[in-house]
C-alpha positions as CSV (number, residue, x, y, z in Angstrom):
1,M,0.1,0.1,0.0
2,T,1.5,3.4,-0.7
3,Y,2.4,5.6,2.1
4,V,0.8,8.8,2.5
5,A,2.2,10.6,5.7
6,A,0.1,11.9,8.5
7,G,-1.4,15.4,8.0
8,T,-0.7,15.9,11.8
9,R,3.0,15.0,11.7
10,Y,3.9,18.6,12.9
11,D,1.6,19.1,15.4
12,S,3.0,17.8,18.8
13,M,7.0,17.5,18.1
14,P,9.2,20.3,19.3
15,Y,11.9,21.8,16.9
16,R,15.0,23.2,18.2
17,R,17.3,25.5,16.3
18,V,20.6,24.1,15.8
19,G,23.3,26.5,17.2
20,R,22.8,29.9,15.3
21,S,22.1,28.2,11.8
22,G,18.8,28.1,10.1
23,L,18.4,24.6,10.5
24,K,15.6,22.9,13.2
25,L,15.9,19.5,14.4
26,P,13.0,17.7,16.3
27,A,13.7,17.2,19.8
28,I,14.0,13.5,19.4
29,S,15.8,12.1,16.1
30,L,16.2,8.4,14.9
31,G,19.4,6.8,14.5
32,L,20.0,3.9,12.4
33,W,23.0,2.5,14.1
34,H,21.0,-0.5,15.1
35,N,17.9,-2.3,13.6
36,F,18.4,-1.1,9.9
37,G,20.9,-3.6,8.8
38,D,20.4,-6.9,6.9
39,D,19.9,-8.9,10.1
40,K,16.4,-7.1,10.8
41,P,13.3,-7.7,8.9
42,F,12.3,-5.0,6.2
43,E,8.9,-4.7,7.0
44,T,10.0,-4.0,10.6
45,Q,12.2,-1.0,9.2
46,R,9.6,0.4,7.2
47,A,6.8,0.3,10.0
48,I,9.4,2.2,12.5
49,L,10.3,4.9,9.8
50,R,7.2,5.6,8.7
51,R,5.6,5.9,12.3
52,A,8.7,8.0,13.3
53,F,7.9,10.4,10.3
54,D,3.8,10.3,11.4
55,L,5.2,11.6,14.7
56,G,7.1,14.6,13.5
57,V,10.6,12.8,13.3
58,N,11.9,14.2,10.0
59,H,15.6,13.9,10.8
60,F,16.9,10.3,10.1
61,D,20.9,9.8,11.2
62,L,23.0,7.0,9.7
63,A,26.9,6.2,9.1
64,N,28.5,4.3,6.4
65,N,29.4,1.6,8.7
66,Y,26.0,1.1,10.2
67,G,24.6,-2.5,9.3
68,P,25.2,-5.1,9.7
69,P,26.9,-5.8,7.6
70,A,28.6,-2.2,7.1
71,G,26.9,-0.3,4.6
72,S,23.7,-2.1,4.8
73,A,21.9,0.5,6.9
74,E,22.3,3.0,4.0
75,T,21.2,0.4,1.2
76,N,18.2,-0.5,3.4
77,F,17.2,3.3,4.1
78,G,17.7,4.3,0.4
79,R,15.1,1.7,-0.6
80,H,12.6,3.0,2.0
81,L,13.3,6.4,0.7
82,R,12.6,5.3,-3.0
83,D,9.6,3.5,-1.7
84,D,8.1,5.8,0.9
85,F,9.8,9.1,1.4
86,A,10.7,10.3,-2.0
87,P,7.7,12.8,-1.8
88,Y,8.9,14.1,1.2
89,R,12.6,14.7,0.8
90,D,12.5,18.1,1.0
91,E,11.0,17.8,4.6
92,L,13.6,15.3,5.6
93,I,17.0,15.7,7.4
94,I,19.4,13.0,6.2
95,S,22.7,12.6,8.0
96,T,25.7,10.1,7.4
97,K,29.1,10.1,8.6
98,A,32.6,8.5,7.8
99,G,35.5,7.7,10.2
100,Y,35.4,3.9,11.0
101,N,36.7,1.1,9.2
102,M,34.9,0.5,5.5
103,W,37.8,-1.0,3.2
104,P,41.0,-2.8,3.3
105,G,44.0,-0.7,3.0
106,P,45.3,2.6,4.3
107,F,42.3,4.9,3.0
108,G,39.5,2.9,4.6
109,E,38.9,4.7,7.7
110,W,39.7,7.7,9.8
111,G,40.2,11.5,8.5
112,S,41.9,11.7,5.4
113,R,40.5,13.7,2.2
114,K,40.8,10.5,0.4
115,Y,38.7,8.3,2.7
116,L,36.0,10.9,3.8
117,L,35.2,12.1,0.3
118,A,35.3,8.6,-1.4
119,S,33.0,7.5,1.6
120,L,30.6,9.9,1.2
121,D,30.2,9.5,-2.7
122,Q,29.6,5.6,-1.5
123,S,26.8,6.7,0.9
124,L,25.2,8.8,-1.6
125,N,25.3,5.7,-3.9
126,R,23.9,3.2,-1.5
127,M,20.9,5.8,-0.4
128,G,20.1,7.0,-4.1
129,L,20.8,10.5,-3.0
130,D,22.1,13.9,-4.8
131,Y,23.2,14.8,-1.4
132,V,22.8,14.6,2.4
133,D,21.6,17.5,4.9
134,I,24.7,16.8,7.2
135,F,27.9,14.8,6.5
136,Y,30.1,14.3,9.8
137,S,33.7,13.8,10.7
138,H,32.6,10.3,12.6
139,R,35.9,10.6,14.9
140,P,39.2,12.7,15.3
141,D,42.0,11.4,13.4
142,P,45.3,11.5,15.6
143,E,47.4,11.2,12.4
144,T,45.9,13.5,9.9
145,P,46.0,17.1,10.2
146,M,42.9,18.8,11.5
147,E,42.8,21.3,8.4
148,E,42.9,18.3,5.9
149,T,39.7,16.7,7.8
150,M,38.2,19.8,7.8
151,G,38.9,20.6,4.1
152,A,37.3,17.4,3.0
153,L,34.1,18.6,4.9
154,D,34.3,21.9,3.4
155,Q,34.6,20.4,-0.1
156,A,31.6,18.0,0.5
157,V,29.6,21.2,1.3
158,R,31.2,23.2,-1.9
159,S,30.6,20.4,-4.4
160,G,26.7,20.3,-3.1
161,K,27.1,16.7,-1.9
162,A,26.1,17.8,1.7
163,L,24.4,21.0,2.9
164,Y,26.2,21.3,6.4
165,A,29.2,20.1,8.1
166,G,29.5,18.1,11.3
167,I,31.8,16.3,13.9
168,S,31.1,13.5,16.2
169,S,33.1,12.6,19.5
170,Y,35.6,15.6,19.1
171,T,36.7,16.8,22.4
172,P,36.1,20.5,23.3
173,E,39.5,21.5,22.5
174,Q,39.2,19.7,19.2
175,T,36.0,21.3,18.6
176,L,37.0,24.8,19.0
177,E,39.9,23.9,16.6
178,A,37.7,22.3,13.9
179,A,35.3,25.3,14.2
180,R,38.0,27.7,13.7
181,I,39.5,26.0,10.4
182,L,36.1,25.6,9.0
183,K,35.0,29.3,9.7
184,E,38.3,30.4,7.6
185,L,37.2,27.8,5.0
186,G,33.8,29.7,4.9
187,T,31.8,26.7,5.9
188,P,30.5,26.8,9.4
189,L,30.4,24.0,11.9
190,L,26.9,23.2,12.2
191,I,26.8,20.3,14.8
192,H,28.6,18.3,17.0
193,Q,27.4,14.4,18.0
194,P,28.6,13.4,21.2
195,S,27.6,10.3,23.3
196,Y,25.6,11.6,26.2
197,S,23.5,10.2,28.8
198,M,23.0,10.1,32.7
199,L,25.5,7.6,32.8
200,N,28.1,9.3,30.8
201,R,28.5,12.9,31.4
202,W,31.9,13.6,30.0
203,T,30.5,16.5,27.8
204,E,29.8,18.2,30.9
205,N,33.4,18.4,31.9
206,G,36.3,20.9,31.4
207,S,36.6,24.7,30.9
208,P,35.1,25.3,28.5
209,N,32.9,22.0,28.6
210,L,31.8,20.7,25.2
211,Y,28.5,22.8,25.4
212,E,30.3,25.9,26.4
213,A,32.7,25.7,23.4
214,L,29.7,24.9,20.8
215,E,28.0,28.1,22.0
216,Q,31.1,30.0,21.5
217,V,31.1,28.8,18.0
218,G,27.5,28.8,17.4
219,A,26.9,25.2,16.7
220,G,24.5,22.9,18.1
221,S,24.4,19.2,19.6
222,I,22.8,15.7,19.2
223,A,23.5,13.2,21.6
224,F,23.5,9.9,20.8
225,S,23.3,6.7,23.1
226,P,21.1,9.0,25.3
227,L,19.9,5.5,26.7
228,A,23.4,4.4,27.6
229,Q,23.3,1.4,24.9
230,G,20.1,0.1,26.6
231,M,21.0,0.4,30.4
232,L,18.5,3.2,31.0
233,T,15.6,1.5,29.0
234,G,14.3,-0.6,32.3
235,R,15.8,-3.9,30.7
236,Y,18.4,-4.1,33.4
237,L,16.4,-3.5,36.5
238,D,16.3,-7.5,37.3
239,G,19.7,-8.3,35.9
240,I,20.7,-9.1,32.3
241,P,18.4,-10.4,29.7
242,A,19.5,-13.1,27.5
243,D,18.7,-11.2,24.3
244,S,20.0,-7.7,25.4
245,R,23.0,-5.9,24.1
246,A,25.1,-6.9,26.9
247,A,24.7,-10.5,26.9
248,Q,25.2,-10.6,23.1
249,E,28.2,-8.1,23.5
250,K,26.9,-5.6,21.3
251,S,28.2,-2.3,22.1
252,L,27.8,-3.2,25.7
253,A,30.1,-5.8,27.6
254,E,28.3,-8.0,30.1
255,D,31.0,-7.6,32.4
256,S,30.7,-3.9,32.5
257,I,27.2,-4.0,34.0
258,T,27.9,-4.3,37.8
259,E,25.6,-4.4,40.7
260,D,26.9,-0.6,41.5
261,K,25.7,0.4,38.2
262,L,22.4,-1.3,38.3
263,D,21.8,0.1,41.5
264,R,22.1,3.4,40.2
265,V,19.8,2.6,37.3
266,R,17.0,1.1,39.9
267,G,17.4,4.9,41.8
268,L,16.8,6.5,38.5
269,H,13.8,4.1,37.6
270,R,12.3,5.0,40.9
271,I,12.6,8.8,40.2
272,A,11.0,8.3,36.9
273,E,8.1,6.4,38.1
274,S,7.6,9.4,40.5
275,R,7.4,11.6,37.6
276,G,5.0,9.4,35.6
277,Q,7.4,8.2,33.0
278,S,9.3,5.2,31.8
279,L,13.0,5.2,32.4
280,A,13.5,5.7,29.0
281,Q,11.4,8.7,28.8
282,M,13.1,10.3,31.7
283,A,16.3,9.7,30.3
284,V,15.8,11.6,27.0
285,A,13.9,14.1,28.6
286,W,16.8,14.7,30.8
287,I,19.2,15.1,27.7
288,L,16.8,17.8,26.6
289,R,17.1,19.7,29.8
290,E,17.8,23.3,30.0
291,Q,21.5,23.5,31.4
292,G,22.0,27.2,31.3
293,K,22.0,29.9,28.9
294,G,23.0,28.6,25.4
295,S,23.8,25.1,26.8
296,S,21.0,22.8,25.8
297,V,21.2,20.0,23.6
298,T,19.5,20.4,20.3
299,S,18.1,16.9,19.8
300,A,18.3,13.3,21.3
301,L,19.2,10.7,19.0
302,V,17.3,7.4,19.6
303,G,17.0,3.9,18.2
304,A,14.3,1.6,18.1
305,S,13.7,-1.9,17.3
306,S,9.8,-1.8,17.3
307,V,7.1,0.6,16.7
308,R,6.2,0.0,20.3
309,Q,9.6,1.0,21.7
310,L,9.5,4.1,19.3
311,E,6.2,5.2,20.7
312,D,7.2,5.0,24.1
313,T,10.5,6.8,23.9
314,L,9.1,9.5,21.7
315,S,6.3,10.2,24.5
316,A,9.2,11.7,26.4
317,I,8.3,15.0,24.7
318,N,5.1,15.1,26.9
319,N,6.9,15.8,29.9
320,L,10.4,17.4,29.4
321,D,10.4,19.8,32.7
322,F,12.3,19.1,35.8
323,T,12.1,20.8,39.1
324,A,15.2,21.4,40.8
325,E,14.4,18.9,43.3
326,E,14.3,16.1,40.5
327,L,17.5,17.2,38.9
328,T,19.4,16.9,42.5
329,A,17.8,13.6,43.1
330,I,19.0,12.6,39.7
331,D,22.3,13.7,39.9
332,E,22.6,11.3,43.2
333,F,22.6,8.3,40.7
334,A,23.5,10.1,37.5
335,V,27.3,9.7,37.4
336,E,30.2,8.5,35.3
337,S,29.7,4.9,35.0
338,D,32.9,3.9,32.6
339,I,30.6,3.4,29.4
340,N,31.9,5.6,27.1
341,L,33.1,3.6,24.3
342,W,34.0,6.2,22.2
343,A,36.4,8.3,24.6
344,Q,39.7,8.7,23.0
345,K,42.7,6.8,24.5
């Protein structure tokens, strides 16, 4: 059956301006890191994407290595675009990234101009697109000059293959340097995509911290893994389920889930219940809280394995406000838990 988007799709989702740009993102965006590779039914993917768009999620985030296998999430998303979303392309924000290993040899990962621009061409081909809205450097490259990596992002924008440039997992200092170089080239830094959750708060550290650095350069942020690789979904309240990411060693090691961490999750769960929210809903709402003038996260990037899970998470927008007492109570349990897989070594 031909898909027709809901006429009410923009009625309830809040949209937030990205830094000092003209772009706005939904408060909650959909990431295709998991659940959109060849290991998941195509019809399940379709149902999730359709429902997300009907509920106002018009930003879909990908990367060259999403799958499995690597590249398959973009290929599958390209089919969904052709089948369902072609009439709505100008309403969509589609992003992709390059930085992790994709092909053999010295030019198959990291941040060289050779790799980034070749990867972008491959991503566009897999998705059947002329351009993406945001193209990211997925991680900083310790061996390639920042000028080369940012120069590649600038070239991607100037060529018309990307509308905006972004970075992911850069430190505050690296972010300031990247923004300086891009500004000199004439392509502003639009956005940073860091990992951030109640159990992974590295972005709040330092002087300036990441959000202060982004405010300084006029860029926005979109937080990935706001549910701490599933730890903040409530699935681990009674231990480690056999079908969980931790049990399957998918981006979360089983031995990393200690009883101390589970106690923190249970404490956060009790606070969520007092707010009339699920733990996942509160975790997303907390990401989107006001952190001070100019320091709020633009969008929370969530995944979904089913329509039901998607709808539950998106319901976070119904209660985004926190009292000072709630934030103090949350801080008792929301502490660093050594789960940042993307920390620079």
